[in-house]
C-alpha positions as CSV (number, residue, x, y, z in Angstrom):
1,M,0.0,0.0,0.0
2,R,1.1,3.5,-0.7
3,W,0.2,5.5,2.4
4,R,-0.4,9.3,2.5
5,S,-2.1,11.6,5.0
6,G,-3.7,14.9,4.5
7,T,-6.5,17.3,5.5
8,V,-9.9,17.5,4.0
9,A,-10.3,20.9,2.2
10,A,-13.8,20.3,0.7
11,T,-16.4,17.7,0.1
12,P,-17.5,18.7,-3.4
13,R,-20.1,16.0,-4.0
14,R,-21.6,12.8,-2.7
15,W,-23.8,10.0,-3.8
16,R,-25.4,7.0,-2.2
17,G,-22.9,5.6,0.2
18,A,-19.9,7.7,-0.9
19,V,-18.4,11.1,-0.3
20,E,-15.9,12.7,-2.7
21,L,-13.2,14.8,-1.0
22,D,-10.6,17.4,-2.0
23,V,-7.5,16.5,0.2
24,V,-4.4,18.6,0.7
25,L,-1.5,16.2,1.2
26,D,0.8,16.9,4.2
27,R,3.5,14.4,3.4
28,R,4.5,14.1,-0.2
29,A,7.0,12.3,-2.4
30,A,8.5,14.4,-5.2
31,E,6.0,13.0,-7.7
32,D,2.9,13.6,-5.6
33,P,0.5,16.5,-6.3
34,D,-0.4,19.1,-3.7
35,R,-4.0,17.9,-3.7
36,V,-5.8,14.7,-4.5
37,R,-9.4,13.6,-5.1
38,A,-10.3,11.1,-2.5
39,L,-13.3,8.9,-1.8
40,A,-14.7,7.9,1.6
41,Y,-17.4,5.4,2.4
42,P,-19.1,6.8,5.6
43,A,-20.4,3.4,6.5
44,L,-16.8,2.2,6.9
45,V,-14.9,5.3,8.1
46,G,-17.4,7.8,9.3
47,E,-18.6,11.1,7.9
48,P,-15.7,13.3,6.8
49,V,-15.9,17.1,7.0
50,P,-13.5,19.9,6.0
51,G,-10.7,20.1,8.5
52,D,-10.6,16.4,9.2
53,R,-7.2,14.6,9.0
54,V,-7.4,11.5,6.8
55,L,-5.3,8.5,6.1
56,L,-5.2,7.6,2.4
57,N,-4.3,4.7,0.2
58,T,-3.0,6.3,-3.0
59,G,-1.4,3.2,-4.6
60,A,-3.9,2.7,-7.4
61,L,-4.2,6.5,-8.0
62,A,-0.4,6.8,-8.4
63,M,-0.4,3.9,-10.9
64,S,-3.4,5.3,-12.9
65,L,-5.4,2.2,-12.3
66,G,-9.1,2.0,-12.7
67,T,-10.3,3.6,-9.4
68,G,-11.9,6.6,-11.1
69,G,-8.9,8.8,-10.2
70,Y,-9.4,8.5,-6.5
71,A,-7.3,8.0,-3.4
72,L,-9.2,6.0,-0.9
73,V,-9.8,7.0,2.7
74,V,-8.7,4.4,5.1
75,A,-9.5,6.2,8.3
76,L,-10.4,9.5,10.0
77,P,-7.9,8.9,12.9
78,D,-8.8,11.8,15.0
79,R,-12.6,11.3,14.9
80,L,-13.5,7.6,14.7
81,P,-17.1,6.7,14.0
82,P,-19.2,5.1,16.7
83,D,-19.6,1.3,16.9
84,P,-22.4,0.0,14.8
85,P,-25.9,-0.6,16.3
86,G,-25.9,-4.0,18.1
87,G,-22.3,-3.9,18.9
88,A,-20.6,-7.3,18.6
89,D,-23.8,-9.3,18.8
90,R,-23.6,-12.1,16.2
91,R,-27.4,-12.1,16.1
92,T,-27.3,-8.8,14.1
93,G,-25.3,-10.4,11.4
94,H,-22.0,-12.3,11.2
95,V,-21.1,-12.6,7.5
96,V,-17.7,-11.0,7.0
97,K,-16.9,-9.5,3.5
98,A,-13.6,-8.3,2.1
99,R,-12.5,-10.9,4.6
100,Y,-9.3,-10.5,6.7
101,T,-8.5,-7.1,5.2
102,P,-8.2,-4.1,7.6
103,L,-11.6,-2.7,6.5
104,Q,-13.7,-5.9,6.6
105,P,-17.3,-5.1,7.1
106,I,-19.6,-7.5,9.0
107,V,-23.0,-7.7,7.4
108,L,-26.4,-9.4,7.9
109,A,-26.8,-11.9,5.0
110,A,-30.3,-12.2,3.6
111,D,-30.6,-15.8,4.6
112,E,-29.0,-15.6,8.1
113,V,-31.0,-16.7,11.1
114,A,-31.5,-13.1,12.2
115,S,-32.7,-11.9,8.8
116,P,-36.4,-11.2,8.2
117,H,-35.9,-13.0,4.8
118,R,-34.6,-16.2,6.4
119,E,-37.7,-18.3,6.2
120,V,-38.6,-17.5,2.5
121,L,-35.0,-18.1,1.4
122,V,-34.5,-21.4,3.3
123,A,-37.7,-22.6,1.5
124,A,-36.6,-21.2,-1.9
125,D,-34.8,-23.5,-4.2
126,D,-35.9,-22.4,-7.7
127,L,-36.1,-19.2,-9.8
128,G,-39.2,-20.3,-11.5
129,G,-37.9,-19.4,-15.0
130,L,-36.6,-15.9,-14.0
131,P,-34.7,-14.4,-16.9
132,V,-31.2,-13.7,-15.8
133,V,-29.1,-11.3,-18.0
134,T,-25.4,-11.8,-17.7
135,A,-22.9,-9.1,-18.9
136,D,-19.2,-8.8,-18.7
137,L,-18.9,-5.1,-17.6
138,H,-20.7,-2.9,-15.1
139,S,-21.2,-0.4,-17.9
140,A,-23.7,-2.7,-19.6
141,L,-26.1,-2.4,-16.7
142,P,-27.9,0.8,-17.6
143,A,-28.1,-0.3,-21.2
144,V,-29.6,-3.7,-20.3
145,L,-32.1,-1.8,-18.0
146,A,-33.0,0.6,-20.8
147,G,-33.7,-2.4,-23.1
148,I,-35.9,-4.1,-20.5
149,H,-37.9,-1.0,-19.8
150,A,-38.3,-0.1,-23.4
151,D,-40.8,-2.9,-23.8
152,R,-41.8,-3.6,-20.2
153,P,-41.6,-0.3,-18.2
154,E,-43.3,-1.9,-15.3
155,A,-40.8,-4.8,-15.0
156,R,-39.1,-5.1,-11.6
157,V,-35.4,-5.5,-12.3
158,A,-32.9,-6.5,-9.6
159,Y,-29.1,-6.0,-10.0
160,V,-26.9,-8.9,-8.7
161,M,-23.4,-7.5,-8.3
162,T,-20.5,-9.9,-8.3
163,D,-17.1,-9.2,-6.7
164,G,-14.9,-9.1,-9.8
165,G,-14.7,-5.3,-9.9
166,A,-15.3,-2.8,-7.1
167,L,-16.3,-4.5,-3.8
168,P,-18.4,-1.6,-2.4
169,A,-21.6,-1.1,-4.3
170,W,-21.3,2.5,-3.0
171,F,-18.4,3.2,-5.5
172,S,-20.9,3.1,-8.4
173,R,-22.4,6.5,-9.3
174,T,-24.4,4.4,-11.9
175,L,-26.2,2.6,-9.1
176,A,-27.0,5.9,-7.3
177,G,-28.5,7.2,-10.6
178,L,-30.5,4.1,-11.2
179,A,-31.9,3.7,-7.7
180,D,-35.5,4.6,-8.7
181,R,-35.3,2.2,-11.7
182,L,-34.1,-0.9,-9.8
183,A,-36.0,-3.1,-7.5
184,G,-32.8,-3.3,-5.5
185,V,-29.1,-4.3,-5.5
186,V,-27.9,-7.6,-4.2
187,T,-24.2,-7.8,-3.4
188,T,-22.6,-11.3,-3.6
189,G,-19.4,-12.9,-2.6
190,Q,-16.9,-10.4,-1.3
191,A,-18.9,-7.4,-2.6
192,F,-21.0,-5.5,-0.1
193,G,-23.1,-2.4,0.3
194,G,-26.2,-3.6,-1.6
195,D,-29.8,-3.5,-0.4
196,C,-29.4,-7.2,0.3
197,E,-26.2,-9.1,1.2
198,T,-25.6,-12.7,0.0
199,V,-22.8,-15.2,0.2
200,N,-22.7,-16.2,-3.5
201,V,-24.4,-15.7,-6.8
202,H,-26.8,-18.6,-6.2
203,S,-28.2,-17.1,-3.0
204,G,-28.0,-13.7,-4.7
205,L,-30.3,-14.8,-7.5
206,L,-32.7,-16.4,-5.1
207,T,-32.8,-13.2,-3.1
208,A,-33.4,-11.2,-6.2
209,R,-36.4,-13.4,-7.1
210,H,-38.0,-14.1,-3.7
211,V,-37.0,-11.1,-1.6
212,L,-37.0,-8.3,-4.2
213,G,-39.7,-9.8,-6.3
214,A,-37.7,-9.4,-9.5
215,D,-39.2,-10.1,-12.9
216,V,-35.6,-9.9,-14.4
217,A,-32.2,-10.1,-12.8
218,V,-29.1,-8.6,-14.2
219,V,-25.7,-10.0,-13.2
220,T,-22.5,-8.1,-13.7
221,Q,-19.3,-7.3,-11.8
222,G,-19.1,-4.0,-10.0
223,P,-17.3,-1.0,-11.6
224,G,-13.9,-1.9,-12.9
225,N,-12.5,-5.0,-14.6
226,L,-9.4,-6.9,-13.7
227,G,-7.6,-8.1,-16.8
228,T,-4.1,-9.2,-17.9
229,G,-4.6,-9.3,-21.6
230,S,-4.4,-13.1,-21.6
231,H,-7.0,-15.6,-22.7
232,W,-8.2,-16.5,-19.2
233,G,-6.9,-13.7,-16.9
234,F,-9.9,-11.4,-16.6
235,S,-12.6,-11.0,-14.0
236,G,-15.5,-11.2,-16.4
237,V,-14.9,-14.9,-16.8
238,A,-17.4,-15.1,-13.9
239,I,-20.4,-14.5,-16.2
240,G,-20.0,-18.0,-17.5
241,E,-20.3,-19.2,-13.9
242,A,-23.4,-17.0,-13.5
243,V,-25.0,-18.7,-16.5
244,N,-24.4,-22.1,-14.7
245,A,-25.9,-20.7,-11.4
246,A,-29.0,-19.4,-13.2
247,A,-29.6,-22.6,-15.0
248,V,-29.1,-24.9,-12.0
249,L,-31.7,-22.9,-10.1
250,G,-34.3,-23.0,-12.8
251,G,-33.7,-19.6,-14.3
252,R,-33.4,-18.6,-18.0
253,P,-29.9,-17.4,-18.7
254,V,-29.7,-14.6,-21.3
255,G,-26.2,-13.7,-22.4
256,A,-25.4,-10.1,-23.3
257,L,-22.5,-10.1,-25.7
258,R,-19.7,-7.6,-25.5
259,L,-19.6,-6.2,-29.1
260,S,-17.5,-3.3,-30.3
261,T,-16.5,-1.6,-33.5
262,A,-14.4,1.1,-31.7
263,D,-12.1,-0.8,-29.3
264,T,-8.6,-0.4,-30.5
265,R,-7.6,-3.8,-29.2
266,P,-8.1,-6.6,-31.7
267,R,-9.2,-9.1,-29.0
268,H,-12.2,-6.9,-28.2
269,R,-13.4,-6.0,-31.7
270,G,-16.4,-7.7,-33.1
271,V,-17.3,-10.2,-30.3
272,S,-14.8,-9.7,-27.4
273,H,-12.7,-12.7,-26.4
274,H,-14.2,-12.1,-23.0
275,S,-17.6,-13.2,-24.3
276,L,-16.3,-16.0,-26.3
277,T,-14.3,-17.5,-23.4
278,A,-17.0,-17.0,-20.7
279,Y,-19.9,-18.3,-22.8
280,G,-17.9,-20.7,-24.9
281,R,-15.6,-22.4,-22.3
282,V,-16.9,-21.5,-18.8
283,A,-20.7,-21.7,-19.2
284,L,-21.6,-25.4,-19.2
285,A,-25.4,-24.7,-19.3
286,A,-27.2,-23.3,-22.3
287,A,-28.0,-19.6,-22.6
288,D,-29.8,-17.4,-25.1
289,L,-27.0,-15.3,-26.6
290,V,-28.5,-12.1,-28.0
291,V,-27.3,-10.5,-31.3
292,P,-28.8,-7.2,-32.2
293,A,-30.4,-7.0,-35.6
294,D,-29.4,-4.6,-38.4
295,L,-25.6,-4.8,-37.7
296,P,-23.5,-3.6,-40.7
297,P,-23.0,-6.6,-43.0
298,D,-19.3,-7.0,-42.4
299,L,-19.8,-6.9,-38.6
300,A,-22.8,-9.2,-38.8
301,E,-20.8,-11.8,-40.7
302,A,-17.9,-11.5,-38.2
303,V,-20.2,-11.8,-35.2
304,H,-22.1,-14.9,-36.5
305,S,-18.8,-16.5,-37.6
306,A,-17.3,-16.0,-34.1
307,L,-20.5,-17.4,-32.4
308,A,-20.9,-20.4,-34.7
309,P,-18.9,-22.7,-32.4
310,L,-20.9,-21.6,-29.4
311,A,-24.2,-22.6,-31.2
312,R,-23.5,-26.2,-30.3
313,R,-24.5,-25.4,-26.7
314,H,-26.2,-22.1,-26.8
315,R,-29.2,-20.6,-28.7
316,I,-28.1,-17.6,-30.8
317,V,-31.1,-15.2,-31.1
318,T,-31.4,-12.1,-33.1
319,V,-33.4,-9.3,-31.6
320,P,-34.8,-6.2,-33.4
321,V,-33.4,-2.9,-32.2
322,D,-36.1,-0.5,-33.2
323,G,-36.6,2.1,-30.5
324,L,-33.5,1.0,-28.5
325,A,-31.5,4.1,-29.5
326,E,-34.2,6.3,-28.1
327,A,-34.4,4.2,-24.9
328,L,-30.6,4.5,-24.5
329,R,-30.7,8.3,-25.0
330,D,-33.3,8.5,-22.2
331,S,-31.0,6.7,-19.7
332,P,-30.9,8.6,-16.4
333,V,-27.1,8.0,-16.1
334,P,-24.3,8.6,-18.6
335,L,-23.5,5.7,-20.8
336,A,-19.7,5.1,-21.1
337,T,-17.5,2.0,-21.3
338,M,-13.7,2.0,-21.2
339,G,-13.7,5.7,-21.7
340,R,-16.0,5.6,-24.7
341,T,-19.4,7.1,-24.9
342,I,-22.4,5.8,-26.7
343,T,-21.5,8.1,-29.6
344,D,-18.0,6.5,-29.8
345,D,-19.2,2.9,-29.6
346,P,-22.9,2.6,-30.1
347,T,-22.7,-1.2,-30.9
348,Y,-21.6,-2.0,-27.4
349,F,-24.7,-0.4,-25.8
350,V,-27.2,-1.5,-28.4
351,A,-26.0,-5.1,-27.9
352,A,-26.6,-4.8,-24.1
353,A,-30.0,-3.2,-24.6
354,A,-31.0,-5.9,-27.1
355,A,-30.3,-8.5,-24.4
356,G,-32.5,-6.5,-22.0
357,R,-35.3,-6.4,-24.6
358,Y,-35.1,-10.1,-25.1
359,A,-35.2,-10.8,-21.3
360,A,-38.2,-8.5,-21.0
361,R,-40.1,-10.4,-23.7
362,L,-39.5,-13.6,-21.7
363,T,-41.5,-12.2,-18.9
364,A,-44.5,-11.6,-21.2
365,P,-47.4,-14.1,-21.6
366,P,-46.5,-16.7,-24.3
367,S,-48.9,-15.0,-26.8
368,D,-47.0,-11.7,-26.5
369,Q,-43.4,-13.0,-26.6
370,N,-43.1,-12.5,-30.4
371,G,-44.9,-9.2,-30.4
């Protein structure tokens, strides 16, 4: 860890679960700036105010890694927050996340004995055909949601956040902006900070269905993506495992494909190798892999050629895209992926929205599913 300390000069903005700080550093290396943007999670460290001394982790910031350009607040050492309600009573929750790190939170899982949802989740063992949209990147979430609500504006959509990217759901400004469009957020594995906490994707999907009453669940990692540029070394491989979880629980897996015409890296142009590996090698159960209609002829040929080997296991479905551009423009949050906006890379967002549209149509009565 790269430690720094400083003083809070201002708190320019906040969103659900997070506060952005302007911090003046008081011990600097030659390459350090005078000030840094920092992010605090009040549920972990308390509520920072101007004048507070803060301890920071600046390692990812110094290396320009995908933290949104933030140093992260480790503590307000001169003004520690009070103990949480209930103290150390295990009956208020004993599931530890970000385990054995210095900032491990202890949460109440949805199916713990003390949870009000315990009874329904112990009895639940099936998703009852729930459409489950899986996507590689967090940036797909608002586009998938736009596609769902384009056809079924009343659909209840739950977001199931895996732990491949950011662990705190609070890091995501997207989730803050989508709060009134989502039935809720379920954080799984080591991720935390959702409306419901769960141990893994299986219990997360059951919670989405039986606690949040979801008509559709969307599974992606949190903001960020860990990748090494190798065939297997990327955190999005977990979407193949999410397909398996949805299928074994009696859900209907719907695969959003990562498509791009703008990514400068050959491995991500057309159908990303992330999608081909996760769906083609990791997913052992069948999914509906959604291709948007009306792709340019050269791109359509490349996409269908890349997906042909996957058709031995999965169903490749083509979904019309009329009206999706308008639905994406109406998104309440900015649409961006890997630094590219919807103007830069429309194919990525339309592909995600098409998967949402297909999932929404699976919630319709059989007579309406082709309408």
